[in-house]
C-alpha positions as CSV (number, residue, x, y, z in Angstrom):
1,M,71.9,57.9,8.0
2,V,75.5,57.6,6.6
3,P,77.9,60.4,7.8
4,N,78.9,62.9,5.1
5,W,82.6,62.4,5.9
6,L,82.3,58.7,5.1
7,K,80.5,59.4,1.9
8,R,83.2,61.8,0.8
9,F,85.9,59.3,1.8
10,F,84.4,56.7,-0.5
11,R,84.0,59.2,-3.4
12,K,87.7,60.2,-3.2
13,S,89.3,56.9,-2.4
14,S,90.6,54.8,-5.2
15,N,88.4,51.8,-6.0
16,P,90.3,48.6,-6.9
17,Y,87.0,47.2,-8.2
18,P,85.9,49.5,-11.0
19,K,82.6,47.6,-11.5
20,S,79.8,48.7,-9.2
21,F,78.2,46.0,-7.1
22,G,74.9,47.8,-7.4
23,K,75.0,47.8,-11.2
24,R,76.0,44.1,-11.4
25,L,73.3,43.2,-8.9
26,T,70.7,45.2,-10.9
27,W,71.7,43.6,-14.2
28,R,71.7,40.1,-12.7
29,I,68.3,40.5,-11.1
30,M,67.0,41.9,-14.3
31,L,68.5,39.0,-16.2
32,V,66.9,36.6,-13.9
33,L,63.6,38.3,-14.2
34,F,63.8,38.3,-18.0
35,V,64.7,34.6,-18.0
36,V,62.2,33.6,-15.3
37,M,59.4,35.7,-16.7
38,G,60.4,36.1,-20.3
39,I,60.7,32.4,-21.1
40,P,57.2,31.7,-19.5
41,A,55.9,34.7,-21.5
42,V,57.2,33.2,-24.8
43,I,55.9,29.8,-23.7
44,V,52.5,31.2,-22.8
45,S,52.3,33.1,-26.1
46,Y,52.9,29.9,-28.0
47,A,50.7,27.9,-25.5
48,G,47.7,30.1,-26.2
49,Y,46.6,27.5,-28.8
50,E,46.8,24.8,-26.1
51,V,45.0,26.9,-23.5
52,T,42.3,27.6,-26.1
53,Y,42.1,24.0,-27.1
54,F,41.7,23.0,-23.4
55,F,39.0,25.7,-22.9
56,F,37.0,24.7,-26.0
57,G,37.8,21.1,-25.4
58,E,36.0,21.2,-22.0
59,I,33.0,22.9,-23.6
60,L,32.8,20.6,-26.6
61,D,33.4,17.5,-24.5
62,D,30.5,18.5,-22.2
63,W,28.3,19.3,-25.2
64,T,29.0,15.9,-26.8
65,D,28.2,14.3,-23.4
66,S,24.9,16.2,-23.2
67,R,23.9,15.4,-26.8
68,G,24.9,11.8,-26.3
69,L,22.7,11.7,-23.2
70,S,19.8,13.1,-25.4
71,V,20.3,10.3,-28.0
72,R,20.7,7.7,-25.3
73,R,17.5,8.9,-23.6
74,L,15.6,8.9,-26.9
75,T,16.7,5.5,-28.0
76,S,16.2,4.2,-24.4
77,D,12.6,5.5,-24.4
78,I,11.9,3.8,-27.7
79,Q,13.5,0.5,-26.7
80,V,11.6,0.5,-23.4
81,A,8.3,1.3,-25.1
82,T,9.0,-1.5,-27.7
83,V,10.0,-4.1,-25.1
84,N,6.9,-3.3,-23.0
85,T,4.7,-3.8,-26.1
86,V,6.2,-7.2,-27.0
87,P,4.4,-9.2,-24.2
88,Q,1.1,-7.7,-25.3
89,L,1.7,-8.8,-28.9
90,E,2.8,-12.3,-27.9
91,E,-0.4,-12.7,-25.8
92,N,-2.6,-11.6,-28.7
93,L,-1.0,-13.8,-31.4
94,D,-4.3,-15.7,-31.7
95,N,-6.1,-12.4,-32.4
96,P,-4.6,-10.9,-35.6
97,D,-7.2,-8.0,-35.6
98,Q,-5.9,-6.8,-32.2
99,M,-2.5,-6.2,-33.8
100,L,-3.6,-3.0,-35.6
101,K,-4.9,-1.5,-32.4
102,L,-1.6,-2.2,-30.6
103,M,0.4,-0.6,-33.4
104,E,-1.9,2.4,-33.4
105,R,-1.7,2.8,-29.6
106,M,2.1,2.5,-29.7
107,V,2.4,5.4,-32.2
108,Q,-0.1,7.5,-30.3
109,L,1.7,7.1,-26.9
110,N,5.2,7.7,-28.2
111,P,5.7,11.0,-30.2
112,E,9.3,10.0,-31.1
113,I,8.0,7.1,-33.2
114,S,7.1,8.0,-36.8
115,S,5.7,4.5,-37.6
116,C,5.7,0.9,-36.5
117,G,4.6,-2.4,-37.9
118,I,4.7,-6.1,-37.1
119,S,5.7,-8.3,-40.1
120,F,4.6,-12.0,-39.7
121,K,6.1,-15.0,-41.3
122,E,4.7,-16.4,-44.6
123,N,1.1,-17.8,-44.2
124,Y,1.1,-17.4,-40.4
125,Y,-2.5,-16.2,-40.7
126,P,-3.8,-18.2,-43.7
127,K,-7.0,-16.2,-43.7
128,K,-5.1,-12.9,-43.9
129,G,-3.1,-13.9,-46.9
130,R,0.4,-15.0,-47.6
131,A,1.9,-11.9,-46.0
132,F,0.4,-10.0,-43.1
133,C,1.9,-6.7,-41.6
134,P,-0.3,-4.5,-39.4
135,Y,1.1,-1.0,-39.7
136,A,0.6,2.4,-38.1
137,A,2.2,5.7,-39.2
138,R,2.0,9.3,-38.1
139,R,0.6,11.6,-40.8
140,D,0.8,15.2,-39.6
141,S,-1.3,15.2,-36.5
142,T,-3.2,11.9,-37.0
143,V,-2.2,8.2,-36.9
144,V,-3.0,6.2,-40.0
145,V,-3.5,2.4,-39.6
146,E,-3.3,-0.1,-42.4
147,T,-2.3,-3.6,-43.3
148,L,0.7,-4.1,-45.5
149,G,1.9,-7.2,-47.2
150,G,0.9,-7.0,-50.9
151,D,2.9,-6.1,-53.9
152,D,3.4,-2.6,-52.5
153,Y,5.3,-4.1,-49.5
154,P,7.0,-7.4,-50.4
155,Y,8.9,-7.9,-47.2
156,L,8.9,-11.8,-47.0
157,H,12.2,-12.2,-48.8
158,A,13.7,-8.9,-47.9
159,K,17.1,-9.1,-46.3
160,W,16.2,-7.0,-43.2
161,F,13.3,-9.4,-42.5
162,T,15.3,-12.6,-42.7
163,E,18.0,-11.1,-40.6
164,A,15.6,-9.9,-38.0
165,L,14.0,-13.4,-37.8
166,Q,17.5,-14.8,-36.9
167,A,18.1,-12.2,-34.1
168,D,18.1,-13.2,-30.5
169,S,17.1,-9.8,-29.2
170,G,16.3,-6.3,-30.3
171,Y,18.7,-4.2,-32.3
172,W,18.9,-1.0,-34.3
173,S,18.8,-1.4,-38.0
174,K,20.8,0.3,-40.7
175,P,19.3,3.6,-41.9
176,F,16.9,3.4,-44.8
177,F,14.4,5.5,-46.7
178,S,10.7,5.1,-45.7
179,N,8.1,3.8,-48.1
180,D,6.1,7.0,-47.9
181,K,6.0,9.5,-50.7
182,D,8.6,11.8,-49.0
183,K,11.2,8.9,-48.7
184,T,12.1,10.1,-45.2
185,P,15.5,8.9,-43.9
186,T,14.6,6.5,-41.1
187,V,16.2,4.0,-38.6
188,A,14.2,1.2,-37.0
189,Y,14.4,-0.7,-33.7
190,M,13.8,-4.4,-34.6
191,V,12.5,-6.9,-32.1
192,P,11.6,-10.6,-32.8
193,I,8.2,-11.8,-31.7
194,R,7.9,-15.4,-30.4
195,D,5.0,-17.7,-29.8
196,K,4.3,-19.9,-26.8
197,N,6.9,-22.4,-28.1
198,R,9.5,-19.6,-28.2
199,Q,9.6,-19.8,-32.0
200,T,10.1,-16.5,-33.9
201,V,6.9,-15.8,-35.9
202,A,7.2,-12.1,-36.6
203,V,9.3,-9.0,-36.4
204,L,8.3,-5.8,-34.7
205,G,9.8,-2.7,-36.3
206,V,9.6,0.7,-34.7
207,D,10.6,3.5,-37.0
208,V,12.3,6.8,-36.0
209,S,12.6,9.7,-38.4
210,L,16.2,10.8,-38.7
211,N,15.0,14.3,-39.8
212,G,13.2,14.6,-36.5
213,L,16.2,13.2,-34.6
214,S,18.5,15.8,-36.2
215,Q,16.2,18.7,-35.4
216,D,16.0,17.7,-31.8
217,L,19.7,17.4,-31.4
218,L,20.6,20.6,-33.3
219,R,18.0,22.7,-31.5
220,D,20.5,23.5,-28.7
221,S,23.6,22.7,-30.7
222,L,26.8,24.7,-31.0
223,S,26.7,24.0,-34.8
224,I,26.6,26.9,-37.2
225,T,25.7,24.8,-40.2
226,T,22.1,23.4,-40.4
227,I,20.8,20.4,-42.3
228,H,20.8,21.1,-46.1
229,E,17.8,20.3,-48.3
230,K,18.1,17.4,-50.7
231,D,18.2,19.7,-53.7
232,S,20.9,21.9,-52.2
233,A,24.2,22.4,-53.8
234,E,27.3,20.3,-52.9
235,W,27.9,20.7,-49.2
236,K,31.2,22.2,-47.9
237,S,32.2,22.8,-44.4
238,H,33.2,26.5,-45.0
239,Y,35.1,26.3,-41.6
240,D,31.8,25.8,-39.8
241,V,31.3,23.9,-36.5
242,Y,28.9,21.0,-37.1
243,T,27.6,17.8,-35.6
244,F,27.1,14.3,-37.1
245,L,25.8,11.0,-35.9
246,I,26.8,7.5,-37.2
247,D,25.6,4.0,-36.4
248,Q,27.7,1.0,-35.5
249,Q,28.5,0.3,-39.1
250,G,29.6,3.8,-39.7
251,N,26.5,4.9,-41.7
252,Y,25.5,8.5,-41.3
253,L,22.3,9.0,-39.3
254,M,22.7,12.7,-39.0
255,H,24.9,15.2,-41.0
256,P,24.6,18.7,-42.3
257,D,24.9,17.3,-45.8
258,S,21.6,15.4,-46.2
259,K,23.0,13.5,-49.2
260,R,25.2,11.5,-46.8
261,I,22.3,10.4,-44.6
262,V,21.5,6.7,-45.2
263,K,23.8,6.5,-48.3
264,G,27.1,7.8,-46.8
265,N,29.6,6.0,-44.5
266,I,32.3,7.6,-42.5
267,L,34.8,4.8,-43.3
268,T,34.4,5.5,-47.0
269,K,34.8,9.3,-46.5
270,A,37.9,8.7,-44.3
271,K,39.4,6.5,-47.0
272,E,38.8,9.1,-49.7
273,S,40.5,11.7,-47.6
274,N,43.9,9.9,-47.6
275,D,44.4,11.2,-44.0
276,S,45.7,8.4,-41.7
277,T,44.5,10.2,-38.6
278,Y,41.0,10.6,-39.9
279,Q,41.0,6.9,-41.0
280,H,42.2,5.8,-37.5
281,L,39.5,8.0,-35.9
282,A,36.8,6.6,-38.1
283,R,37.8,3.0,-37.2
284,Q,37.7,3.9,-33.5
285,M,34.3,5.5,-33.8
286,V,32.8,2.5,-35.6
287,A,34.4,0.1,-33.1
288,G,32.9,2.1,-30.3
289,E,36.3,2.9,-28.7
290,T,35.6,6.1,-26.9
291,E,38.7,8.2,-25.8
292,D,38.9,11.1,-23.5
293,W,39.3,14.3,-25.4
294,E,42.7,14.9,-23.6
295,D,43.9,11.6,-25.2
296,L,43.1,13.1,-28.6
297,Y,44.9,16.3,-27.7
298,M,45.9,18.4,-30.8
299,E,45.2,15.5,-33.3
300,T,44.1,17.5,-36.3
301,M,42.9,15.9,-39.6
302,M,41.6,16.9,-43.0
303,I,37.8,16.5,-43.0
304,D,36.0,17.7,-46.2
305,G,39.1,19.8,-47.2
306,C,39.3,21.6,-43.8
307,E,41.9,20.9,-41.0
308,S,39.7,20.1,-38.0
309,V,39.6,18.6,-34.6
310,V,36.9,16.0,-33.6
311,F,35.3,15.4,-30.3
312,Y,33.1,12.3,-30.0
313,K,31.3,10.0,-27.6
314,T,30.0,6.5,-28.1
315,I,26.4,5.9,-27.0
316,D,26.3,2.5,-25.3
317,Q,22.6,2.1,-25.4
318,C,22.4,1.8,-29.2
319,H,26.2,1.6,-30.2
320,W,25.9,4.9,-32.1
321,T,28.5,7.6,-32.1
322,I,27.9,11.4,-31.9
323,A,30.6,13.8,-32.9
324,I,31.3,17.5,-33.2
325,V,33.8,18.9,-35.7
326,M,35.6,22.2,-35.1
327,P,38.1,23.7,-37.6
328,S,41.6,24.1,-36.0
329,I,41.8,27.6,-37.4
330,V,39.4,28.7,-34.6
331,F,41.9,27.5,-32.0
332,K,44.8,29.1,-33.6
333,I,43.3,32.5,-34.1
334,V,41.9,32.8,-30.6
335,G,45.0,31.1,-29.1
336,Y,47.5,33.4,-30.7
337,I,45.5,36.5,-29.7
338,F,45.3,35.3,-26.2
339,G,49.0,34.4,-26.0
340,G,50.1,37.6,-27.6
341,F,48.1,39.7,-25.1
342,L,49.7,37.8,-22.2
343,F,53.2,38.3,-23.7
344,F,52.5,42.0,-24.0
345,L,51.4,42.3,-20.4
346,I,54.4,40.4,-19.1
347,F,56.8,42.5,-21.2
348,I,55.4,45.8,-19.9
349,A,55.7,44.4,-16.3
350,L,59.4,43.5,-16.9
351,I,60.2,47.0,-18.1
352,V,58.5,48.6,-15.1
353,V,60.2,46.3,-12.6
354,S,63.6,46.8,-14.3
355,F,63.4,50.6,-14.1
356,V,62.2,50.7,-10.5
357,G,64.6,48.0,-9.3
358,Y,67.6,49.7,-10.7
359,H,67.1,52.9,-8.7
360,L,66.2,51.1,-5.5
361,I,69.2,48.8,-5.6
362,R,71.5,51.7,-6.4
363,Q,70.4,53.5,-3.3
364,G,70.4,50.3,-1.1
365,V,74.0,49.2,-1.9
366,M,75.7,52.4,-0.6
367,P,75.9,51.3,3.0
368,V,77.2,47.9,1.8
369,R,80.1,49.6,0.0
370,M,81.1,51.5,3.1
371,L,80.9,48.3,5.2
372,A,82.9,46.4,2.6
373,W,85.9,48.8,3.2
374,S,85.8,48.3,7.0
375,A,85.5,44.5,6.5
376,K,88.5,44.5,4.3
377,E,90.6,46.1,7.1
378,V,89.4,43.5,9.5
379,A,90.3,40.8,7.1
380,K,93.9,42.1,7.1
381,G,94.1,41.5,10.8
382,N,93.3,45.0,11.9
383,F,90.6,44.0,14.4
384,K,90.4,47.6,15.7
385,A,89.4,49.1,12.3
386,P,86.5,51.6,12.5
387,L,83.1,50.5,11.2
388,P,80.6,52.9,9.6
389,I,77.9,54.4,11.8
390,L,74.5,53.5,10.5
391,K,71.2,54.7,11.8
392,S,69.0,52.4,9.8
393,R,67.6,49.4,11.7
394,D,67.8,46.7,9.0
395,E,69.9,43.7,8.0
396,I,72.8,45.9,7.0
397,H,72.9,47.4,10.4
398,Q,72.7,43.9,11.9
399,L,75.6,43.0,9.6
400,R,77.6,46.0,10.9
401,D,77.0,44.9,14.5
402,T,78.0,41.3,13.6
403,F,81.4,42.6,12.3
404,E,81.9,44.5,15.5
405,Q,81.3,41.4,17.6
406,M,83.6,39.5,15.2
407,Q,86.4,42.0,15.9
408,L,86.1,41.4,19.6
409,S,86.1,37.6,19.3
410,L,88.5,36.9,16.5
411,A,91.6,37.4,18.6
412,Q,90.4,35.2,21.4
413,Y,89.2,32.6,18.9
414,T,92.6,32.6,17.1
415,E,94.4,32.0,20.3
416,E,92.1,29.2,21.4
417,L,92.3,27.6,18.0
418,T,96.1,27.6,18.1
419,R,96.1,26.0,21.6
420,T,93.4,23.4,20.7
421,T,95.3,22.4,17.5
422,T,98.4,21.9,19.5
423,E,96.6,19.8,22.1
424,K,94.9,17.8,19.5
425,A,98.1,17.0,17.7
426,T,99.6,15.9,21.0
427,I,96.7,13.6,21.8
428,E,96.8,12.1,18.4
429,S,100.5,11.5,18.7
430,E,100.0,9.9,22.1
431,L,97.2,7.7,20.8
432,N,99.4,6.5,18.0
433,V,102.1,5.7,20.5
434,A,99.5,3.9,22.7
435,H,98.3,1.9,19.7
436,T,101.9,0.9,18.8
437,I,102.5,-0.2,22.4
438,Q,99.2,-2.1,22.7
439,M,99.8,-4.0,19.4
440,S,103.4,-4.8,20.5
441,M,102.0,-6.5,23.6
442,L,100.1,-9.0,21.4
443,P,101.7,-11.8,19.4
444,K,102.5,-10.5,15.9
445,T,104.9,-13.0,14.5
446,F,103.2,-15.7,12.4
447,P,103.7,-18.6,12.2
448,P,104.9,-18.4,15.8
449,Y,106.5,-21.8,16.0
450,P,107.8,-22.6,12.5
451,Q,109.9,-25.5,13.9
452,R,106.8,-27.4,15.0
453,N,104.7,-29.4,12.7
454,D,101.9,-30.2,15.2
455,I,100.4,-26.8,15.7
456,D,99.5,-23.8,13.5
457,I,98.3,-20.5,15.0
458,F,97.1,-17.2,13.5
459,G,95.5,-14.2,15.2
460,Q,94.4,-10.7,14.3
461,V,93.1,-7.6,16.2
462,Q,91.2,-4.7,14.6
463,P,90.3,-2.0,17.2
464,A,87.2,0.2,16.6
465,K,89.3,3.2,17.7
466,A,93.0,4.0,17.9
467,V,93.2,1.7,20.9
468,G,90.9,-1.1,21.9
469,G,90.0,-3.6,24.6
470,D,90.3,-6.9,22.8
471,L,93.2,-9.2,23.5
472,F,94.6,-12.6,22.7
473,D,97.8,-14.3,23.8
474,F,99.5,-17.8,23.7
475,F,102.7,-19.5,24.6
476,I,104.0,-23.1,25.0
477,R,105.2,-24.5,28.3
478,D,105.9,-28.1,29.0
479,E,104.5,-29.2,25.6
480,K,101.3,-27.5,26.5
481,L,99.8,-24.5,24.6
482,F,98.5,-21.9,27.0
483,F,96.2,-19.4,25.2
484,C,93.4,-16.9,25.8
485,I,91.1,-14.5,24.0
486,G,89.3,-11.7,25.8
487,D,87.0,-8.7,25.3
488,V,87.0,-5.8,27.7
489,S,83.8,-3.9,28.3
490,G,83.8,-0.6,26.6
491,K,86.2,0.8,24.0
492,G,89.0,3.4,23.7
493,V,91.7,4.3,26.2
494,P,90.0,2.8,29.4
495,A,89.4,-0.5,27.7
496,S,93.0,-0.6,26.4
497,M,94.4,-0.1,29.9
498,F,92.2,-2.8,31.3
499,M,93.2,-5.1,28.4
500,A,96.9,-4.5,29.1
501,V,96.4,-5.5,32.8
502,A,94.5,-8.6,31.8
503,R,97.1,-9.7,29.3
504,S,100.0,-9.2,31.7
505,L,98.2,-11.1,34.5
506,F,97.4,-14.0,32.1
507,R,101.0,-14.2,31.0
508,N,102.3,-14.1,34.7
509,V,99.7,-16.5,36.2
510,A,99.7,-19.0,33.3
511,S,103.5,-19.3,33.6
512,H,103.1,-21.0,37.0
513,I,99.5,-22.5,37.1
514,P,98.5,-25.3,34.7
515,S,94.7,-25.3,35.2
516,P,92.6,-22.8,33.1
517,N,90.0,-22.4,35.8
518,I,92.6,-21.6,38.4
519,I,94.1,-19.1,36.0
520,A,90.7,-17.5,35.5
521,K,90.1,-17.4,39.2
522,A,93.4,-15.7,39.9
523,L,92.8,-13.1,37.2
524,N,89.3,-12.5,38.6
525,E,90.6,-11.9,42.1
526,S,93.2,-9.5,41.0
527,M,91.1,-7.5,38.6
528,S,88.1,-7.3,40.9
529,E,90.2,-5.6,43.6
530,G,89.9,-1.8,43.3
531,N,87.7,-2.0,40.2
532,D,85.9,1.3,40.8
533,M,85.0,1.7,37.2
534,N,83.1,-1.6,37.3
535,M,84.9,-2.8,34.2
536,F,85.1,-6.5,33.3
537,V,86.5,-8.7,30.6
538,T,85.0,-11.8,29.0
539,M,87.7,-14.4,28.4
540,F,88.3,-17.9,27.1
541,V,91.3,-19.6,28.7
542,G,92.6,-22.8,27.3
543,V,95.4,-25.3,27.9
544,F,96.1,-27.6,25.0
545,D,98.1,-30.8,25.6
546,L,100.0,-31.1,22.2
547,P,101.1,-34.7,22.5
548,T,97.6,-36.1,23.4
549,G,95.3,-33.4,21.8
550,V,93.4,-32.9,25.0
551,L,92.0,-29.4,25.4
552,T,91.2,-28.2,29.0
553,Y,89.4,-24.9,29.0
554,C,87.5,-22.4,31.1
555,N,85.0,-19.9,29.5
556,A,84.4,-16.7,31.5
557,G,81.4,-15.3,29.8
558,H,82.9,-15.3,26.3
559,D,81.4,-16.4,23.0
560,S,81.8,-20.1,22.5
561,P,84.5,-21.0,20.0
562,L,84.0,-23.2,16.9
563,L,85.5,-26.6,16.3
564,I,86.1,-27.1,12.5
565,G,87.1,-30.6,11.8
566,Q,84.9,-33.3,10.3
567,S,82.1,-30.8,10.7
568,V,81.5,-27.4,12.2
569,E,80.5,-27.6,15.9
570,V,80.1,-25.1,18.7
571,L,82.3,-25.9,21.6
572,P,80.1,-26.5,24.7
573,C,80.9,-23.9,27.4
574,D,79.6,-23.5,31.0
575,P,78.0,-20.2,31.9
576,N,80.7,-18.6,34.1
577,L,80.7,-14.9,35.0
578,P,83.1,-12.5,33.2
579,I,86.4,-11.7,35.0
580,G,86.2,-8.7,37.2
581,V,82.5,-8.9,38.1
582,Y,82.5,-11.0,41.3
583,S,85.7,-11.7,43.2
584,D,84.6,-15.0,44.9
585,W,83.3,-16.7,41.8
586,D,84.5,-20.4,41.3
587,F,85.1,-21.0,37.7
588,T,84.4,-24.4,36.2
589,I,86.7,-26.4,34.0
590,Q,85.9,-28.4,30.9
591,Q,87.8,-30.9,28.7
592,V,87.6,-32.2,25.2
593,T,89.9,-34.2,22.9
594,I,90.8,-32.5,19.6
595,A,91.2,-34.7,16.6
596,P,94.1,-34.0,14.2
597,E,93.5,-31.5,11.4
598,T,90.9,-29.8,13.5
599,T,90.9,-26.0,13.8
600,L,89.7,-24.2,17.0
601,F,88.3,-20.8,15.9
602,L,87.9,-18.2,18.7
603,Y,86.5,-14.6,18.2
604,T,85.1,-11.6,20.1
605,D,81.6,-10.3,19.6
606,G,82.9,-7.7,17.2
607,L,82.5,-10.4,14.6
608,N,79.1,-11.9,15.1
609,E,77.5,-8.6,16.3
610,A,78.9,-6.5,13.5
611,E,76.2,-4.4,11.9
612,N,75.5,-3.0,8.5
613,I,73.8,0.3,7.6
614,Y,70.4,-1.3,8.2
615,H,71.4,-2.3,11.7
616,Q,71.3,-6.0,10.8
617,Q,73.9,-8.2,12.6
618,F,76.4,-10.6,11.0
619,G,75.0,-13.2,13.3
620,D,76.0,-16.7,14.5
621,E,74.2,-18.5,11.7
622,R,76.1,-16.6,9.0
623,L,79.4,-17.2,10.9
624,I,78.7,-21.0,11.0
625,E,77.7,-21.1,7.3
626,L,80.9,-19.3,6.4
627,A,82.9,-21.9,8.4
628,Q,81.1,-24.7,6.7
629,E,81.9,-23.2,3.3
630,Q,85.6,-23.1,4.2
631,L,85.5,-26.7,5.5
632,A,83.8,-27.8,2.2
633,A,86.5,-26.0,0.3
634,G,89.2,-27.7,2.4
635,N,90.7,-24.4,3.5
636,V,90.5,-24.2,7.3
637,S,94.1,-23.3,8.0
638,P,94.3,-20.5,10.6
639,E,95.5,-17.6,8.4
640,P,93.2,-18.2,5.3
641,L,90.2,-18.8,7.7
642,I,90.7,-15.5,9.5
643,E,91.3,-13.6,6.3
644,R,88.1,-15.0,4.8
645,M,86.1,-14.2,8.0
646,M,87.6,-10.6,8.0
647,A,86.7,-10.1,4.3
648,A,83.2,-11.4,4.9
649,V,82.4,-9.2,7.8
650,H,83.8,-6.1,6.0
651,F,81.6,-6.9,3.0
652,F,78.6,-7.4,5.2
653,A,79.1,-4.1,7.1
654,G,79.7,-2.1,3.9
655,E,79.8,1.6,4.6
656,A,78.7,1.2,8.3
657,D,81.2,2.4,10.9
658,Q,82.9,-0.3,13.0
659,S,81.1,-0.2,16.3
660,D,83.2,-2.7,18.3
661,D,86.7,-4.1,18.5
662,L,87.2,-7.2,16.3
663,T,89.6,-10.0,17.3
664,M,90.0,-13.6,15.9
665,L,92.4,-16.4,16.9
666,A,92.6,-19.7,15.1
667,I,94.5,-22.8,16.3
668,Q,94.9,-25.9,14.1
669,Y,96.0,-29.2,15.6
670,K,98.1,-30.9,12.9
671,K,99.7,-33.8,14.7
672,E,99.2,-37.1,12.8
673,S,97.3,-39.8,14.7
């Protein structure tokens, strides 16, 4: 609980911030709620149409699937029955009287078949006449058998007969009206009959009544509209849901308007509508290009004067297409009702949350106001300012305890920070001085011997830290160039001190000893003594006779230099130990003659082992290729060569931090032969 005296203090004290945090927090939360929940509410209200479309789309898509399966099952049964009868017909071609029995049996065993007949070619059975067609038809509950082929059935020159004789396999015909007195709309499955020589001699036609097919499909249909009688008035959709079926040419096999069956075509109707979406859909249906209903999402079109949405499936078995048409007004009405109801519920929820939230936040921010005053005093430097006494065990109480701990530690922290800052500045100043001293120990004037025309030298050191462990040095004594390059193990201050010792020893020893292996041995003995840190330095020591071009050298565990002259070669080096590892090591000496205009390129492993952000190394191969490019360009002078190497390694490393000291030294022998 908050003490009453503290509450009175806050009521009477002047407030420099007239706006209440509680009110601002309340309005901001409410604003966020209105945005976070209000925008989805508006979207949901407008999305009701889409939600309804998805709901009905799933139902109608499943329905078209089921009706498509029914048609597929019906046509498949007829095709199977027909194909199974063909071998019997072909086996009995020598017995024309058997044909009638087979036709009768086929109609009796298959209730879906309204009639069937086998039409033979002209004069195939001379005794039976010019045309012979055994035929069986279902009449009410009986099967009537007869032979057609006279004037009442002149099929020999009919288009359907000549086309069927040319067919390679069975197919479904275009819809037609039967020859019976009712003129029933019918579709037939046509199969060619062949003799033993595989010559087509007849056509078997199995007829299916489209009226019966329509009744079977519409029995469990979602359609409101049923099939109209022939003498009915002009059919109109009246915003009804209905189903239709077309063949692969677009002819209507089933439709609520019976006048379209056989005679109507969806392509013609689509063209008459002047609706491009309807025309595109009609072409897709005829082509058998079935699309998922989600791909046709919200594609409305004018069908028979009514804006509608179509769901359809292609039946692969017979290449027919079944479709259901639903007026879009159905989606809109249901969708807007659904969306409006959701919007109303969300709006009511927002009002309730706003009212309750305002009162809860108003009560909850009172301890925060009290704590804010105490924190303000602490911020002024009054670390002993009193804090409010809170009895609640929540986050605000935890915040109060944190401020109390802060008061105790701020003074100590400020003192330590001041001392640390002073020490850091001193260390940085000393490192800068050390860097300056270290760099001053190395040659820095280039060209070092401008009066000589037989030698050109350039070197560069780039430490990984303020100070580093790489070194190089050179001087001329008795017409001989004494030089070295070295890499101390480790980095930073210890390496820099070891480097300074190595450089000083080299300068002193080489001033009196002419042999590089003896120089290396002397350095090794001196630096191994008292080496408690077990540090070492890889070093290449060379003595170059300027009048003769003879290079005498000793390599103490360092990377082999490159000779860049007529070609790029790696200078062969013996495997000696680094300096400082073993005091009694005898270093070997090697010798080679340097041709004029040849550059000796020395480097530390900070070059070839430089890494990029992917931890890939610069590598010896890339180093040699770069030297070859410089040689091909005729630019192997020391300074351009080192600048090119430095630019290449920086480009390769990119944003990666430099992990090791990088030192390069190039010596070009320019004496004319």
